[in-house]
One Martini backbone bead per residue (centre of mass of N, CA, C, O) as a GRO file, in nm:
protein
  397
    1MET     BB    1  -2.400   1.926   0.920
    2SER     BB    2  -2.129   2.014   0.747
    3GLY     BB    3  -1.931   2.284   0.642
    4ASP     BB    4  -1.972   2.169   0.324
    5GLY     BB    5  -2.284   2.052   0.315
    6ASN     BB    6  -2.244   1.777   0.427
    7PRO     BB    7  -2.259   1.500   0.569
    8PRO     BB    8  -2.129   1.352   0.820
    9LYS     BB    9  -1.863   1.144   0.811
   10SER     BB   10  -1.998   0.903   0.968
   11ARG     BB   11  -2.229   0.888   0.717
   12ARG     BB   12  -2.033   0.820   0.504
   13GLY     BB   13  -1.947   0.681   0.231
   14LEU     BB   14  -1.686   0.576   0.037
   15SER     BB   15  -1.751   0.723  -0.224
   16THR     BB   16  -1.797   0.989  -0.105
   17GLU     BB   17  -1.527   1.028   0.029
   18ALA     BB   18  -1.355   0.992  -0.241
   19ILE     BB   19  -1.483   1.277  -0.353
   20HIS     BB   20  -1.506   1.474  -0.077
   21GLY     BB   21  -1.275   1.406   0.091
   22GLY     BB   22  -1.054   1.670   0.197
   23GLU     BB   23  -1.248   1.896   0.080
   24THR     BB   24  -1.305   2.228   0.012
   25ARG     BB   25  -1.531   2.514   0.030
   26PRO     BB   26  -1.412   2.695  -0.182
   27ARG     BB   27  -1.219   2.689  -0.457
   28ALA     BB   28  -0.991   2.784  -0.644
   29GLY     BB   29  -1.158   2.953  -0.894
   30ASN     BB   30  -1.414   2.763  -0.859
   31ALA     BB   31  -1.334   2.486  -0.867
   32ILE     BB   32  -1.415   2.141  -0.863
   33THR     BB   33  -1.123   2.096  -0.864
   34THR     BB   34  -0.810   2.054  -0.750
   35PRO     BB   35  -0.561   2.239  -0.789
   36ILE     BB   36  -0.242   2.299  -0.917
   37PHE     BB   37   0.035   2.388  -0.710
   38GLN     BB   38   0.298   2.508  -0.905
   39THR     BB   39   0.505   2.536  -0.638
   40SER     BB   40   0.797   2.602  -0.418
   41THR     BB   41   0.687   2.886  -0.316
   42PHE     BB   42   0.572   3.125  -0.054
   43VAL     BB   43   0.424   3.426   0.021
   44PHE     BB   44   0.439   3.726   0.211
   45ASP     BB   45   0.314   4.014   0.308
   46ASP     BB   46   0.460   4.021   0.596
   47THR     BB   47   0.638   3.997   0.878
   48ALA     BB   48   0.396   3.931   1.058
   49GLU     BB   49   0.316   3.672   0.898
   50LEU     BB   50   0.580   3.521   0.949
   51ILE     BB   51   0.577   3.517   1.253
   52ALA     BB   52   0.304   3.377   1.280
   53HIS     BB   53   0.400   3.119   1.142
   54HIS     BB   54   0.641   3.052   1.337
   55SER     BB   55   0.425   3.068   1.598
   56HIS     BB   56   0.165   2.908   1.519
   57GLU     BB   57  -0.087   3.124   1.458
   58LEU     BB   58  -0.031   3.036   1.144
   59LYS     BB   59  -0.165   2.828   0.887
   60ARG     BB   60   0.081   2.775   0.630
   61GLU     BB   61   0.267   2.815   0.364
   62GLU     BB   62   0.633   2.815   0.245
   63TYR     BB   63   0.744   2.526   0.140
   64GLY     BB   64   0.742   2.237  -0.051
   65ARG     BB   65   0.878   2.044   0.174
   66TYR     BB   66   0.627   2.129   0.391
   67GLY     BB   67   0.402   2.198   0.170
   68ASN     BB   68   0.084   2.165  -0.014
   69PRO     BB   69  -0.239   2.197  -0.123
   70THR     BB   70  -0.267   1.947  -0.297
   71THR     BB   71  -0.128   1.741  -0.104
   72GLN     BB   72  -0.320   1.793   0.140
   73VAL     BB   73  -0.571   1.674   0.001
   74ALA     BB   74  -0.463   1.396  -0.046
   75GLU     BB   75  -0.416   1.326   0.248
   76ALA     BB   76  -0.704   1.382   0.356
   77LYS     BB   77  -0.845   1.167   0.166
   78CYS     BB   78  -0.695   0.914   0.269
   79ALA     BB   79  -0.778   0.957   0.569
   80ALA     BB   80  -1.081   0.928   0.515
   81LEU     BB   81  -1.077   0.639   0.402
   82GLU     BB   82  -0.909   0.515   0.661
   83GLY     BB   83  -0.974   0.658   0.932
   84ALA     BB   84  -0.778   0.903   0.989
   85GLU     BB   85  -0.636   1.174   1.137
   86ALA     BB   86  -0.378   1.143   0.938
   87GLY     BB   87  -0.155   1.244   0.657
   88LEU     BB   88   0.132   1.134   0.429
   89ALA     BB   89   0.303   1.234   0.151
   90PHE     BB   90   0.504   1.084  -0.108
   91ALA     BB   91   0.718   0.976  -0.372
   92SER     BB   92   0.688   0.692  -0.224
   93GLY     BB   93   0.666   0.409  -0.051
   94MET     BB   94   0.955   0.403   0.057
   95ALA     BB   95   0.963   0.688   0.157
   96ALA     BB   96   0.751   0.633   0.372
   97ILE     BB   97   0.889   0.407   0.544
   98THR     BB   98   1.175   0.526   0.586
   99THR     BB   99   1.080   0.787   0.727
  100ALA     BB  100   0.930   0.666   0.963
  101LEU     BB  101   1.169   0.498   1.085
  102PHE     BB  102   1.354   0.747   1.130
  103ALA     BB  103   1.139   0.888   1.330
  104VAL     BB  104   1.135   0.626   1.558
  105LEU     BB  105   1.437   0.568   1.544
  106GLN     BB  106   1.745   0.441   1.711
  107GLN     BB  107   2.001   0.366   1.840
  108GLY     BB  108   1.950   0.023   1.970
  109HIS     BB  109   1.720  -0.071   1.815
  110HIS     BB  110   1.429  -0.274   1.719
  111VAL     BB  111   1.303  -0.490   1.455
  112ILE     BB  112   0.995  -0.638   1.322
  113LEU     BB  113   0.950  -0.874   1.045
  114THR     BB  114   0.789  -1.017   0.814
  115ASP     BB  115   0.865  -1.233   0.546
  116ASP     BB  116   0.632  -1.088   0.340
  117CYS     BB  117   0.755  -0.832   0.309
  118TYR     BB  118   0.864  -0.610   0.134
  119ARG     BB  119   1.191  -0.649   0.018
  120ARG     BB  120   1.281  -0.356   0.051
  121THR     BB  121   1.206  -0.330   0.347
  122ARG     BB  122   1.394  -0.558   0.438
  123GLN     BB  123   1.653  -0.437   0.329
  124PHE     BB  124   1.653  -0.179   0.491
  125CYS     BB  125   1.649  -0.299   0.772
  126SER     BB  126   1.891  -0.522   0.740
  127GLY     BB  127   2.098  -0.303   0.610
  128LEU     BB  128   2.084   0.013   0.649
  129LEU     BB  129   1.994   0.022   0.965
  130SER     BB  130   2.268  -0.122   1.063
  131LYS     BB  131   2.442   0.148   1.011
  132PHE     BB  132   2.268   0.277   1.277
  133GLY     BB  133   2.207   0.051   1.505
  134VAL     BB  134   1.982  -0.132   1.379
  135GLU     BB  135   1.781  -0.399   1.437
  136ALA     BB  136   1.666  -0.719   1.269
  137SER     BB  137   1.374  -0.925   1.249
  138ILE     BB  138   1.260  -1.225   1.087
  139VAL     BB  139   0.934  -1.360   1.058
  140GLU     BB  140   0.677  -1.559   1.043
  141THR     BB  141   0.387  -1.539   0.885
  142GLY     BB  142   0.131  -1.577   1.126
  143SER     BB  143   0.329  -1.615   1.394
  144ILE     BB  144   0.282  -1.527   1.715
  145GLU     BB  145   0.514  -1.681   1.845
  146ALA     BB  146   0.734  -1.554   1.681
  147LEU     BB  147   0.683  -1.264   1.772
  148GLU     BB  148   0.715  -1.300   2.075
  149ALA     BB  149   1.006  -1.418   2.061
  150ALA     BB  150   1.133  -1.149   1.913
  151VAL     BB  151   1.104  -0.988   2.155
  152ARG     BB  152   1.257  -0.705   2.299
  153PRO     BB  153   1.346  -0.447   2.496
  154ASN     BB  154   1.445  -0.283   2.211
  155THR     BB  155   1.171  -0.290   2.086
  156ARG     BB  156   0.959  -0.068   1.860
  157VAL     BB  157   0.883  -0.235   1.586
  158LEU     BB  158   0.602  -0.360   1.381
  159ILE     BB  159   0.601  -0.531   1.061
  160SER     BB  160   0.357  -0.565   0.804
  161GLU     BB  161   0.154  -0.756   0.562
  162SER     BB  162  -0.187  -0.713   0.412
  163PRO     BB  163  -0.157  -0.863   0.179
  164THR     BB  164   0.081  -1.058   0.021
  165ASN     BB  165   0.387  -1.092  -0.163
  166PRO     BB  166   0.245  -1.327  -0.379
  167TYR     BB  167   0.045  -1.524  -0.170
  168ASN     BB  168  -0.180  -1.381  -0.009
  169ARG     BB  169  -0.130  -1.340   0.282
  170VAL     BB  170  -0.296  -1.329   0.598
  171VAL     BB  171  -0.317  -1.132   0.874
  172ASP     BB  172  -0.391  -1.086   1.209
  173LEU     BB  173  -0.459  -0.776   1.320
  174ASP     BB  174  -0.544  -0.833   1.625
  175HIS     BB  175  -0.276  -0.981   1.696
  176ILE     BB  176  -0.080  -0.755   1.621
  177ALA     BB  177  -0.199  -0.534   1.814
  178ALA     BB  178  -0.164  -0.697   2.074
  179VAL     BB  179   0.139  -0.724   2.068
  180GLY     BB  180   0.193  -0.412   2.053
  181LYS     BB  181   0.045  -0.345   2.328
  182LYS     BB  182   0.201  -0.536   2.523
  183HIS     BB  183   0.503  -0.414   2.413
  184ARG     BB  184   0.500  -0.122   2.303
  185LEU     BB  185   0.451  -0.111   1.990
  186LEU     BB  186   0.485  -0.008   1.674
  187THR     BB  187   0.241  -0.053   1.430
  188ILE     BB  188   0.273  -0.177   1.085
  189ILE     BB  189   0.080  -0.169   0.777
  190ASP     BB  190   0.078  -0.302   0.463
  191SER     BB  191  -0.221  -0.211   0.247
  192THR     BB  192  -0.194  -0.219  -0.068
  193PHE     BB  193  -0.363  -0.466  -0.159
  194ALA     BB  194  -0.634  -0.379  -0.018
  195THR     BB  195  -0.718  -0.114   0.069
  196PRO     BB  196  -0.972   0.073   0.208
  197VAL     BB  197  -1.198  -0.110   0.083
  198ASN     BB  198  -1.111  -0.395   0.223
  199GLN     BB  199  -0.931  -0.241   0.458
  200LYS     BB  200  -0.883  -0.140   0.827
  201PRO     BB  201  -0.640  -0.140   1.043
  202LEU     BB  202  -0.720   0.085   1.249
  203ASP     BB  203  -0.971  -0.076   1.362
  204HIS     BB  204  -0.765  -0.307   1.489
  205GLY     BB  205  -0.509  -0.112   1.629
  206ILE     BB  206  -0.331   0.007   1.431
  207ASP     BB  207  -0.114   0.274   1.388
  208LEU     BB  208   0.002   0.223   1.085
  209VAL     BB  209  -0.050   0.309   0.742
  210LEU     BB  210   0.043   0.170   0.429
  211HIS     BB  211   0.091   0.309   0.082
  212SER     BB  212   0.123   0.248  -0.242
  213ALA     BB  213   0.001   0.493  -0.465
  214THR     BB  214   0.087   0.365  -0.735
  215LYS     BB  215  -0.139   0.182  -0.730
  216TYR     BB  216  -0.464   0.195  -0.643
  217LEU     BB  217  -0.500   0.491  -0.559
  218ALA     BB  218  -0.429   0.600  -0.854
  219GLY     BB  219  -0.472   0.345  -1.084
  220HIS     BB  220  -0.283   0.425  -1.384
  221ASN     BB  221   0.026   0.390  -1.425
  222ASP     BB  222   0.114   0.740  -1.368
  223VAL     BB  223   0.228   0.731  -1.057
  224MET     BB  224   0.422   0.822  -0.779
  225GLY     BB  225   0.372   0.692  -0.436
  226GLY     BB  226   0.293   0.772  -0.078
  227VAL     BB  227   0.142   0.664   0.241
  228ILE     BB  228   0.081   0.777   0.569
  229LEU     BB  229  -0.147   0.650   0.841
  230GLY     BB  230  -0.287   0.816   1.144
  231LYS     BB  231  -0.199   0.966   1.415
  232GLU     BB  232  -0.106   1.285   1.454
  233PRO     BB  233   0.149   1.275   1.622
  234ILE     BB  234   0.302   1.067   1.440
  235ILE     BB  235   0.276   1.234   1.176
  236ASP     BB  236   0.434   1.479   1.278
  237ALA     BB  237   0.700   1.327   1.319
  238VAL     BB  238   0.729   1.250   1.026
  239ARG     BB  239   0.715   1.529   0.894
  240ASP     BB  240   0.983   1.641   1.025
  241CYS     BB  241   1.151   1.423   0.868
  242GLN     BB  242   1.068   1.498   0.577
  243GLY     BB  243   1.185   1.790   0.583
  244VAL     BB  244   1.486   1.665   0.574
  245LEU     BB  245   1.473   1.437   0.352
  246GLY     BB  246   1.253   1.507   0.098
  247GLY     BB  247   1.015   1.284   0.021
  248VAL     BB  248   0.807   1.442  -0.161
  249MET     BB  249   0.519   1.521  -0.311
  250ASP     BB  250   0.414   1.634  -0.592
  251PRO     BB  251   0.154   1.814  -0.714
  252HIS     BB  252   0.089   1.646  -0.972
  253ALA     BB  253   0.072   1.376  -0.825
  254ALA     BB  254  -0.154   1.463  -0.637
  255TYR     BB  255  -0.366   1.512  -0.843
  256LEU     BB  256  -0.366   1.222  -0.957
  257LEU     BB  257  -0.445   1.097  -0.671
  258ILE     BB  258  -0.714   1.230  -0.648
  259ARG     BB  259  -0.843   1.128  -0.908
  260GLY     BB  260  -0.810   0.819  -0.838
  261LEU     BB  261  -0.974   0.814  -0.566
  262LYS     BB  262  -1.263   0.871  -0.687
  263THR     BB  263  -1.251   0.551  -0.817
  264LEU     BB  264  -1.167   0.328  -0.616
  265PRO     BB  265  -1.423   0.168  -0.527
  266ILE     BB  266  -1.515   0.078  -0.813
  267ARG     BB  267  -1.255  -0.057  -0.904
  268VAL     BB  268  -1.217  -0.263  -0.674
  269GLU     BB  269  -1.477  -0.409  -0.702
  270HIS     BB  270  -1.423  -0.517  -0.977
  271GLN     BB  271  -1.149  -0.651  -0.925
  272ASN     BB  272  -1.250  -0.850  -0.721
  273ALA     BB  273  -1.452  -1.010  -0.898
  274SER     BB  274  -1.259  -1.082  -1.124
  275ALA     BB  275  -1.035  -1.234  -0.952
  276LEU     BB  276  -1.217  -1.458  -0.850
  277LYS     BB  277  -1.284  -1.584  -1.125
  278VAL     BB  278  -0.989  -1.634  -1.217
  279ALA     BB  279  -0.919  -1.818  -0.980
  280GLU     BB  280  -1.145  -2.038  -1.035
  281MET     BB  281  -1.038  -2.117  -1.308
  282LEU     BB  282  -0.740  -2.192  -1.228
  283ALA     BB  283  -0.826  -2.417  -1.021
  284ALA     BB  284  -0.964  -2.592  -1.271
  285HIS     BB  285  -0.700  -2.619  -1.422
  286PRO     BB  286  -0.488  -2.874  -1.550
  287ARG     BB  287  -0.215  -2.668  -1.562
  288VAL     BB  288  -0.263  -2.613  -1.248
  289ASP     BB  289  -0.135  -2.654  -0.926
  290ALA     BB  290  -0.176  -2.353  -0.794
  291VAL     BB  291  -0.363  -2.107  -0.591
  292HIS     BB  292  -0.320  -1.766  -0.471
  293TYR     BB  293  -0.625  -1.679  -0.294
  294ALA     BB  294  -0.823  -1.566  -0.040
  295GLY     BB  295  -1.112  -1.633  -0.185
  296LEU     BB  296  -1.038  -1.916  -0.145
  297GLU     BB  297  -1.098  -2.196   0.049
  298THR     BB  298  -0.803  -2.315   0.013
  299HIS     BB  299  -0.694  -2.099   0.163
  300PRO     BB  300  -0.530  -2.068   0.469
  301HIS     BB  301  -0.659  -1.744   0.498
  302HIS     BB  302  -0.973  -1.722   0.445
  303GLU     BB  303  -1.111  -1.668   0.727
  304ILE     BB  304  -0.946  -1.409   0.795
  305ALA     BB  305  -1.035  -1.250   0.541
  306ARG     BB  306  -1.344  -1.265   0.595
  307ARG     BB  307  -1.332  -1.106   0.872
  308GLN     BB  308  -1.128  -0.842   0.764
  309MET     BB  309  -1.273  -0.826   0.477
  310ARG     BB  310  -1.456  -0.707   0.183
  311GLY     BB  311  -1.220  -0.815   0.002
  312PHE     BB  312  -0.944  -0.989  -0.195
  313GLY     BB  313  -0.856  -0.859  -0.450
  314ALA     BB  314  -0.614  -0.824  -0.761
  315VAL     BB  315  -0.426  -1.062  -0.683
  316VAL     BB  316  -0.293  -1.344  -0.872
  317SER     BB  317  -0.147  -1.659  -0.788
  318PHE     BB  318   0.037  -1.918  -0.986
  319GLU     BB  319   0.097  -2.258  -1.072
  320VAL     BB  320   0.274  -2.424  -1.312
  321LYS     BB  321   0.306  -2.709  -1.492
  322GLY     BB  322   0.650  -2.688  -1.469
  323ASP     BB  323   0.895  -2.490  -1.574
  324MET     BB  324   1.040  -2.207  -1.650
  325GLU     BB  325   0.988  -2.223  -1.968
  326SER     BB  326   0.685  -2.293  -1.962
  327THR     BB  327   0.605  -2.046  -1.796
  328SER     BB  328   0.702  -1.833  -2.002
  329SER     BB  329   0.508  -1.919  -2.230
  330VAL     BB  330   0.248  -1.817  -2.092
  331VAL     BB  331   0.331  -1.529  -2.071
  332ASP     BB  332   0.389  -1.489  -2.385
  333ALA     BB  333   0.077  -1.576  -2.474
  334SER     BB  334  -0.025  -1.336  -2.369
  335GLU     BB  335  -0.233  -1.038  -2.469
  336LEU     BB  336  -0.363  -0.860  -2.250
  337PHE     BB  337  -0.138  -0.923  -2.078
  338GLN     BB  338   0.133  -0.745  -1.939
  339ILE     BB  339   0.474  -0.718  -1.900
  340ALA     BB  340   0.514  -0.627  -1.559
  341PRO     BB  341   0.544  -0.455  -1.299
  342SER     BB  342   0.343  -0.422  -1.066
  343LEU     BB  343   0.016  -0.264  -0.977
  344GLY     BB  344  -0.343  -0.141  -0.972
  345GLY     BB  345  -0.429  -0.090  -1.250
  346VAL     BB  346  -0.620  -0.098  -1.536
  347GLU     BB  347  -0.404  -0.278  -1.639
  348SER     BB  348  -0.315  -0.597  -1.707
  349LEU     BB  349  -0.078  -0.807  -1.544
  350ILE     BB  350   0.237  -0.992  -1.590
  351GLU     BB  351   0.451  -1.231  -1.398
  352GLN     BB  352   0.772  -1.360  -1.328
  353PRO     BB  353   0.934  -1.349  -1.041
  354ALA     BB  354   1.206  -1.494  -1.106
  355LEU     BB  355   1.243  -1.272  -1.367
  356MET     BB  356   1.201  -1.002  -1.210
  357SER     BB  357   1.264  -0.954  -0.883
  358PHE     BB  358   1.472  -1.255  -0.881
  359PHE     BB  359   1.701  -1.273  -1.105
  360GLU     BB  360   1.974  -1.272  -0.934
  361LEU     BB  361   1.895  -1.538  -0.842
  362THR     BB  362   1.900  -1.848  -0.761
  363THR     BB  363   1.703  -2.113  -0.737
  364GLU     BB  364   1.781  -2.165  -0.435
  365GLU     BB  365   1.744  -1.872  -0.335
  366ARG     BB  366   1.450  -1.855  -0.409
  367LEU     BB  367   1.341  -2.085  -0.247
  368GLU     BB  368   1.417  -1.958   0.037
  369VAL     BB  369   1.190  -1.721  -0.041
  370GLY     BB  370   0.943  -1.866  -0.213
  371ILE     BB  371   1.039  -1.874  -0.524
  372LYS     BB  372   0.916  -2.004  -0.797
  373ASN     BB  373   0.952  -2.082  -1.139
  374ASN     BB  374   0.624  -2.147  -1.175
  375LEU     BB  375   0.545  -1.849  -1.096
  376ILE     BB  376   0.248  -1.644  -1.132
  377ARG     BB  377   0.154  -1.290  -1.162
  378LEU     BB  378  -0.148  -1.116  -1.118
  379SER     BB  379  -0.298  -0.805  -1.241
  380ILE     BB  380  -0.617  -0.690  -1.208
  381GLY     BB  381  -0.807  -0.516  -1.412
  382LEU     BB  382  -1.081  -0.347  -1.623
  383GLU     BB  383  -1.144  -0.556  -1.787
  384ASP     BB  384  -1.312  -0.800  -1.914
  385THR     BB  385  -1.334  -1.091  -1.770
  386ASP     BB  386  -1.378  -1.288  -2.007
  387ASP     BB  387  -1.123  -1.195  -2.159
  388LEU     BB  388  -0.913  -1.275  -1.953
  389ILE     BB  389  -0.991  -1.573  -1.940
  390SER     BB  390  -0.945  -1.637  -2.239
  391ASP     BB  391  -0.642  -1.557  -2.232
  392LEU     BB  392  -0.550  -1.769  -2.028
  393LYS     BB  393  -0.649  -2.025  -2.177
  394GLN     BB  394  -0.469  -1.986  -2.426
  395ALA     BB  395  -0.197  -1.966  -2.283
  396LEU     BB  396  -0.233  -2.256  -2.143
  397GLY     BB  397  -0.282  -2.402  -2.437
   0.00000   0.00000   0.00000
């Protein structure tokens, strides 16, 4: 038995880990849930305790930017679910990836990204990092040859995403890890779409896993957050950088994240099943040109997904037969699906990427990055599957 009276972590199931992982007993005030430590600073009993803390003889909190008990439980629970040695929580997913990159890169270094990475991550690497003398190359997702060709003597980091947004492309994690090890690169996978329920990149040899906790981990469209997970020495280096940059998760957000994580496995399993049925319906609909969902055998990366994922996720993208306006009419006709960015919550969402994330671009510019005017992205929530399918049928009709 483990110290908290539960079976050893190696024998725990995912749902058990989601509920009990990262939490110690007894908790403050004998509460069954982890309390919110809503404080920015922590007091010391005397000077001797302060000195012991700074000498690393005593591990405890000092100031909110360097750690908070509620946030630490959220980090430990995420690490337990992902099978990581350690984790670090941030105010957003972008705070997580930018802080991690600032921690491991310096002037003269080079970064490789796949072209389906989150667009803000690409913008950060190609735009802001260049101001600090860091170069970035963007290569085709899934092409190991392109990855190999892009490696330079000064390359330090390789970043990819799987599945990707909005086409649900799936990268071969074993190949990504192999390229990283061959060239001694730090490999980072944005696993937001997959969650630890569907995919565990660390088991494939990836160094760091990123999640926008705003999405599935918290799961209720009510909190912003991000987490980085991996081996303790790397996480410690990122933590030092976070203490300077300050993009920390606040304790109330951490509390909401902990609450959301406890239902993560059951939510994602329902969403997996629901999304597959929605994708199958859309694939057979006469008004749909194409469906982009890795759970369908027609998807180009279906076999890779089957090999390395337990489920195929809850984002379904499809192309309507028609132009921008007729596609918008489908979006507007939906009743259960609400028009909004983001994904991963209990409410099902719908968006036309050309008019949401890529509105400022011309049609030609959008096509250059693969965004078609007739593309619709769905985030499947927790409503009854039959109701979602009925809503989409009437919207398409």
